[in-house]
N, C-alpha and C positions, 0 to 999 in steps of 0.2 A: 504494499500499500504506499501511497505518496505521503510520508510525514511531513513534509513541508505545508501540506495543508492544514489549516485552522477553521473547518467549516462553522463552527459556532461562532468563536470570536471574530471572523471575517464577517459575519452576517451582523454581528452586533455593530461593528464600525461601519459598515455600509447603512445600516438602519440610522446611527447617529448622524452620518454626513448628510442623509436626506432632510433631516432636521423637520420632521413630522409635527403637526398640530396634535398635542396629547390631550385627550379627555378621559384617560384612565390613570390608575395609580401607578406608581408612587405620587403621592400630592406635591413633592417638591418640584416636579414638572422641569427634568433636566437641571436642577439647580436653583431655578428662579425662586422656588418657595423655602429654600434652606436659610439656616441662620447665615449670616454673611461671613463671620469668622470661620465657621466651618466649611462652608463653599471655598473660600478663598485657600485654605489648607488642603482639602481634599482635591479640588481642581475639577473644572468642568468636563474634562474627558471621562475621568470615574463617574460622574453624576449623569452624564449623558447616556451611559451604558447600563445605569441602574434602572432596569425595566422589569416588566411581567411577561408571562407566556401569551403574548400576542402572536398572532398567526405567522409572521415572517420569522419568529425566533423559536419556533417548536415549543413543545411542552415536555418537561421532565417527567410528567406522570404517565406519558403515554406518547413517548417520542416517535415521530414519524419522518422529521426532516433533518435540520442541521445538528440536533443534539443527538438523534440516532446515528448520524454519520460520525460525529466526535466520539461517541461512545463505541463504536466499531474501530476507530482508530487506536482507541486506548487498549481495546482488547488484543488488537494485533501488536501493539508496542509491549504489552505486558505479558503476552503468552498465553491469554485466556480464550475461551470461547465466548464468553460474554463479559462485558464490563459495564457496570452501573455508577453513574456519578452520585456522590452524597453531598448534599449542602447541610447535613447533619452532623459532618464530622466523621470520624471512624466509629465513633460510639454509634451512630444510627446504622452503619454498615454492619458491624457487629451484631447489633439487635437483629438486623434483619436475617444474618445468617442463622441464628438460633431460632428466631420464630418461624423460619422457612421450613426447618426439619423437624421442631418439637410440638407436640400435642399436650394436653393437660395430662399428667401422670407419666408420661415419656422420661426415660432416663438419658442423661448426657453426662459423658465423662469430660472432667474439667480440671485443670490444674488449681490447687488451693489459692495460687497467687494471682488470680484473676482479675481483670480490670473490674471496676464496679458495673460497666455498661452489659457486661456478661452475666452477672447476678441479677441487674434489672431484667434482662430479656427472661431470664430463668422465671421470675417471678411473674412477668407478664404472661408467659406461656403456661405456668403452671407445671413445669418440669422439675423433675427430681434430680438434682446434682449428685454426681458419684465423684467424690474428689480424689485427686492424686497430689500427694505432696511433691514439691519441687526439689531437687538436689539442693542442698545448703553447701555453701562454701565456708569451711570452718576458718579459713585464713583472712577472708575479706569481709564476713559477716554479711554475705548478700546472697539472694537464691539464683539458681540458674533455671533451666527449663526441666520439663519432664524427661525421663529416658525410656528407651523402647522396652526395657525389662518391665517397667512400672506399667506402661500402657498394656503390655501383653497381659499382666496379671488382672488388670481391671478388665479387661475384654473376656478373659477366662471366666471370671465372676458375673460379668454382665454382658453376655453376647447379646442380649435384646436391646443394647443402648442404641439411641437413634444416631448419636454423632459422638466425636472426640474432637475437643478442642485443644488446639496446640499454640502456645505464645512462641513466635520466631521471627526475628531475634527477641531476646528479652530486652528490657529496657537497656541493660548495662552492655547489649551488643553481642551476647553470648547464644550460641545455638547448639541444640541437640542434633542428632542425625535424623533430620526431618524426612529423608528420602526412605529411610528404613522404618520411621514411625508409620509413615502413609502406607507402606506395602503391607506392615502387620495389621493395620487396621481394615485396609481393603480386602485382606484375606477373609475378614467377617462380612464384606460387603457393605460396610459402615463407611459414612463420608467423613472427611477431615475437615475440619474449620480452622483456620490459622488467623489468628490476630497478628496482622503482619504490620502493626501500626508504626514501628520503629525500621521498616526494611524496604522503603521504597526505592533506594539506589541499588539494591543487592541484585536486582535482575538484570542490571546493565554492565557489570564488571565481573571477570571470571575470577579476581582475587577477593571477591565478597562472597559470604554464604549463598548457598543455594535458595532461590525464592520458593514460594508456596507454589506457584504454578509450575515451576520446572521441577518441582519434587513430586508433582502428581495430585496434589490437594484438590479438593471439591471447590472449596470457597476461601477467598482471602480478603480481609479487609485491611485495606493499605492506605496509610497516611500519607497523601502526596503533599500535603501542606508541612509536615513536620521536617522532612529533609529534602523535598523534590520541587521546591520553588512555588507552589500555588499557595492561594491565600488562606489564612487560617480558617477552618473548619470545613475545608474542602477536601474530600476523599474519595476513593474508588472502592468498588466491591467486585474482584474478580471472581469468575464462576466457570467451572469445567463442566460440560454436559455430561449426563449419564446418571449419576446419582442424585442429581439436583434438577428440579423442575424450573427453567428459567421463568416461566410464566409466572409461577407462584413468588419467585424472588421480586418480579416487578411489582406484583400485587401488594407484599409485605412491605417492600421500601418505599412504595406510595403511600401505604398507610402511616408509616412513620414519618413522611415528609412534608413540611410546610407546602401549602399550595402557592405561597409566596416566594418561590424559589430565586434565590439571588443569582442573577446574571454575571455580576461580577465574579461570584465564586465559580460560576460554570466555565466563564470565559478563562479564569486563570487555570482551570484543570485542562482545558482545551490547549492553551498554549504550553503549559508544564510538559504535558505529553509530547507536544512537538519538540520542546527543548531537550527532553530526556531520549526521545527516539534518536533524534540526529546526533545529539552531542554527550548521551549519558556516559559513555565510557570515559571520554575525555573529563567529563565533569567529575565522575568518581575517582579517577586517576589522580587528580590534581587534590582531591579532598584527601586521598589515602596518603599521598605525598606529604602534605602539610601535618597530617595527624601523625605520621610515622616520625617526622622530624620532631613535633612536639614531645612525642612519647620518649624518644631517646633523649632530649634534653631534661624533661621531667624526673627520668631516672638517674640523672646525675645530681639532682638536687637532695641534699641531706634529709631524711625523714620522709620522703615521699617516694611512692612507688603506684607507676602506672602500668596497669595489667596489659599483657601483649600475648603472643601465641605460646609461651611458655606454660599458661595455664591449660593448654588443649590436652587431650589425651584419653579422656573417658567419655561415656555415653552423654553425661550431661553437658560437656565442654567439647563438642565435635567440631566446632568453628566458632569464629568470631568477627565481628565487624570492626576493623582496626580504627574507623572513623569516629568511635566513641571512645573517649578518654575518660576511663574510670580510674580515679585517682584515690589510693588508699593513704589516708591522713593521720592514722591511729598514733604514729611514732612522733608526730609533732606535739602531742600532749593536749591537742584540741579537737573538737568534734567536727564533723563536716559543717554542721549549722552554723557553728561560730566562723568557720572559714568563709562559708556563703556570705554572711554579712560583713566578714572583714573585707572581702573583695569588693562588695558594693561599696563600702564606705571609702576604701582607701584607692581603688583603681577604677571605680565606676564600672566594673565587670558584672554581669548577670550570668549565672550558670544554670545548667538545666535541673539539677538535682542535688541534694545534699542529704546525708542520713549521719548516723553516729560516728561512723568510720570511714566514709567516702564521699567524693563530690564526683559528679559526672559533667563533663564538658562536651559538647557536641561540635564536630567540625564538618562543614557542609559545603556545597558548592558556593555558598555566599561568602566564605572566607578568603582571605589571603594571607600574605606574611605577616601584615601589620598586627592584627589582632592576637595571632598567635604569639608574636613577640612580646605583645603587652600582657598576655597570661603568663609566660614564662618570667617575666620581669616581676611581676607580681608574686609568683610563687616562690622565687628565690628570696625576694625581701621578706615573704612570710615566714620561709624557713630560718633565715638569718635572726629572726625576732624570736623564734620559738623552739627550735631544736636544741634538744638537751638541756632546755631551760625550764621546761614543764615536764611532769612525770606522765609518761604515756599510759592511756587507758589500756585496761586488760580487755582483749576482745572476748565478749561474751555474748552469743545469740542463741538462746534456747527458746523453743517454742514448745507449747503444750501439744499435748495430743489433739489430734482433730475431733471435736465433741460429736457426740450422738445427735443424728439429724432426726428430731422427734416428729416434726411435721415438715411439709415441703415448705420452701421458703414462700410462696404465695399464699399458702393458708395462714401462716404464721403472720405475714405482712398484713393481712387483711382482717385478722383476727380481733376480738375485743380484748383490749390491753389495759394495764395498768402500770404505774410507776411506784416502783420501790427502792429503798437504799440498795446500792449495787453490792455493797459488801455483804449483804444478807439475801443475797439473789440465789444462792447455789441450789440446785435441782429444779431451777424455774426455766421455762423455755422463752429465750429471748426473740423479741419481735422486731429488733433493728440489728445494724451491723456495728462492730467495733474492729477497728484496724489499729495496729500499734506499729510504730516506725522507729528504728529500722526492725524487720526488713520489709515492711509493707504488705505482710500476709494478712487476710481476715481472721482474727482469733475467734470471733463469734459471728454467726450469721442467722438471720431470721429462722426460726425453726429448731436451732440447736439447744440442747440443755446445758446450762451454765454449771460449769464444775467450780470446786474450790480452787484447784489449780488455776483455772482461767481467771478468776478473781484475783488471785495471788500475784499472777504474771501482769496482769494489767495494771493494779495498785502499783506495783514497784515500778513500772514505766512511767506513771503518771508522777510519782513521788520524785524521781530524779529529773523531771521537767522533758521528757521525751513526748513527741506529739502523740496524740490519741484522737483517731478520727471516726466519725460514722454516727456516734449517738447523738440525741437531740440535747443532752445535756452534755456539754463540752468538758466539764470539770469531772465527770463520770462518778459523781455523787449518788446519782440515780440511774436507773435503767428501765426501759420499757419492756415488759414481760406479759405473756399470754395470761389472762384472767383464768384462773382454775375454780371451777365450780366445787362448792362444798357439797360432800357427799350426804345423802340422804339416807337416815337409819329408821 
């Protein structure tokens, strides 16, 4: 296919050049009705293509024209049979995957460290999750992916599962052997759904991990905006025909998508596909080169360690994306959270992620040598101020056993609830989420039975000031549980 073409973006530009008289939404009418300061900052070009699904511009909900063409080009670029544009981010694409294959009561095998959009979809579908614990890295205090062995064990116990969800790559860029996992799951004639939020570049360079479509996965939700140059909230859903009904995918993604679809987001997906299809290998090569230089220099800085290919070699660490700079900071005697704030305050640097022991910096096609050198200068300064001047934290990452799932997450989420003191909640069924960072794995999900071990673990983290997310009471003094009916004698 001719990847120089941008059917949707070209149609948007042509429509703007015709300067039609508009009697439709949006009400700013090409910026004329916008706040003047906002209009000046954003620019008339952007406002002129902030449009709705009028006939010349096709309709994302039932594409038959330029959007359909743009999606076919994207499918060709990403090696899928069908590609669907998402203006609801990768979260919308992930939810579409699960709702496409799951009905109420269906089992779905998922990693325990899943994105909240997966659990949201499980609640909406009324599905029953079967959890697999991810492999834990005792040296770094982070979690990798699920292994082939754990997937095989889950399938042996639950051969009636409707799908297996895999995160590839993980947030930190580490991959299990996706092709091997796909082959095992397909031997049960079950589809593989891949959360590929952090892997848009991997399809375009042989030195990056294998993409979901290259591995033979059935569906993959891919964030073009995270690393591939499109605007925030724009993503794609790649689908392989066979085990998945593409008409149902279109129905589900339409149900989850606003009818006021943003043509700015859609246009950015069309043009980013062109840029990646034509220049993806060169773009990825430069990002890899910059990241490799940064990794080499970081590993010369006292007290810092940036992971590389030396971590590879087992099922959970089969491959990795070198453009992700995962920097272990424990030996500086400060936490990743403190370093994130220090970099912001002293060098005007914003990083992607921090936890107790690590920070994560992303190197993308939007980088050049200058920001890399700024980061290196900042880290050298930080090391000079802290290394061997503060006591290093002992690395302790322990996770309680996965609790018993007493109700489906949907039944728990919609059940009658009450609020009780968290420290007195052992034995009750929780009706909300609790996540503890690090490492970001949900400790309690709706429908699970709270154990005293769970309570002690969460309280310990709250008392040392680590972020606890999910519950309505952010102090975790109280928790929402299922109302238990009093027995009648």
